[in-house]
C-alpha positions as CSV (number, residue, x, y, z in Angstrom):
1,M,31.2,14.7,-27.5
2,K,28.4,17.1,-28.4
3,H,29.4,16.9,-32.1
4,L,29.5,13.1,-31.9
5,V,25.9,13.0,-30.5
6,L,24.7,15.4,-33.1
7,A,26.3,13.3,-35.9
8,F,24.7,10.2,-34.5
9,V,21.3,11.9,-34.4
10,L,21.6,13.2,-37.9
11,A,22.6,9.7,-39.2
12,F,19.6,8.2,-37.4
13,V,17.3,10.7,-39.1
14,G,18.5,9.6,-42.5
15,V,18.0,5.9,-41.7
16,S,14.6,6.4,-40.1
17,A,13.4,8.4,-43.1
18,T,14.1,5.5,-45.4
19,S,12.4,3.0,-43.1
20,L,9.1,4.8,-43.0
21,T,7.8,3.6,-46.3
22,H,5.0,1.6,-44.7
23,A,3.9,4.3,-42.3
24,Q,0.8,6.3,-42.9
25,P,1.5,9.8,-44.2
26,R,0.2,11.7,-41.2
27,A,2.1,9.6,-38.7
28,E,5.2,9.8,-40.8
29,R,5.2,13.6,-40.9
30,R,4.6,13.7,-37.1
31,E,7.5,11.3,-36.5
32,M,9.8,13.4,-38.6
33,R,8.8,16.5,-36.7
34,Q,9.5,14.8,-33.4
35,Q,12.9,13.6,-34.7
36,Q,13.7,17.1,-35.7
37,R,12.8,18.4,-32.2
38,I,15.3,15.9,-30.8
39,V,18.0,17.1,-33.2
40,N,17.3,20.7,-32.4
41,G,17.4,20.0,-28.7
42,A,20.7,18.3,-29.0
43,A,22.1,21.1,-31.2
44,Q,21.0,23.8,-28.8
45,G,22.3,22.1,-25.7
46,Q,18.8,21.5,-24.2
47,L,19.4,17.7,-24.3
48,N,22.4,15.9,-22.9
49,P,23.7,12.7,-24.6
50,R,21.8,10.5,-22.1
51,E,18.5,12.2,-22.9
52,V,19.2,12.0,-26.6
53,N,19.8,8.3,-26.4
54,R,16.6,7.7,-24.4
55,L,14.5,9.8,-26.8
56,E,16.1,7.9,-29.8
57,R,15.0,4.6,-28.3
58,G,11.5,6.1,-27.9
59,Q,11.5,7.1,-31.6
60,A,12.5,3.5,-32.5
61,R,9.6,2.2,-30.5
62,V,7.2,4.6,-32.4
63,E,8.6,3.2,-35.6
64,R,8.1,-0.4,-34.5
65,V,4.5,0.3,-33.5
66,E,3.9,2.0,-36.9
67,A,5.5,-0.9,-38.8
68,R,3.4,-3.4,-36.9
69,A,0.2,-1.5,-37.6
70,A,1.0,-1.3,-41.3
71,A,2.3,-4.9,-41.6
72,D,-0.8,-6.3,-43.2
73,G,-1.3,-3.3,-45.6
74,V,-4.3,-1.9,-43.7
75,V,-4.2,0.4,-40.7
76,T,-7.4,0.0,-38.8
77,P,-8.8,2.8,-36.6
78,R,-7.8,0.9,-33.5
79,E,-4.2,0.6,-34.8
80,E,-4.2,4.3,-35.7
81,R,-5.3,5.3,-32.2
82,R,-2.5,3.1,-30.7
83,V,0.1,4.8,-32.9
84,D,-1.3,8.2,-31.9
85,R,-1.0,7.3,-28.2
86,V,2.6,6.2,-28.6
87,Q,3.4,9.3,-30.5
88,D,1.7,11.5,-27.9
89,R,3.7,9.9,-25.1
90,Q,6.9,10.4,-27.0
91,S,6.0,14.0,-27.7
92,R,5.5,14.7,-24.0
93,R,8.9,13.1,-23.2
94,I,10.6,15.3,-25.8
95,W,9.0,18.4,-24.4
96,R,9.8,17.5,-20.8
97,D,13.5,16.7,-21.5
98,R,14.0,19.9,-23.6
99,H,12.4,22.1,-20.8
100,N,13.8,20.5,-17.7
101,R,15.8,23.6,-16.7
102,R,19.2,21.9,-16.5
């Protein structure tokens, strides 16, 4: 089961990397680092499949917010702050799930 979850996560990383063409570079790098933290947590046994699934849905939400912000070709400072807040929340969730002393 663990290998299946890891394979799913790695496949998702590949798909999400290709869908980030509209994201701003800083947000894109941050999203990729967060995705890598999820992959590492699953590989090290710090995240169970349910946590991985929940965090993947959170990453999808981050991608949607980024895509919406960049839809018109211009990312305003307000949109950038919104993307940052969503990424901050996701980062806290990743940390909390990886360090929950299971």
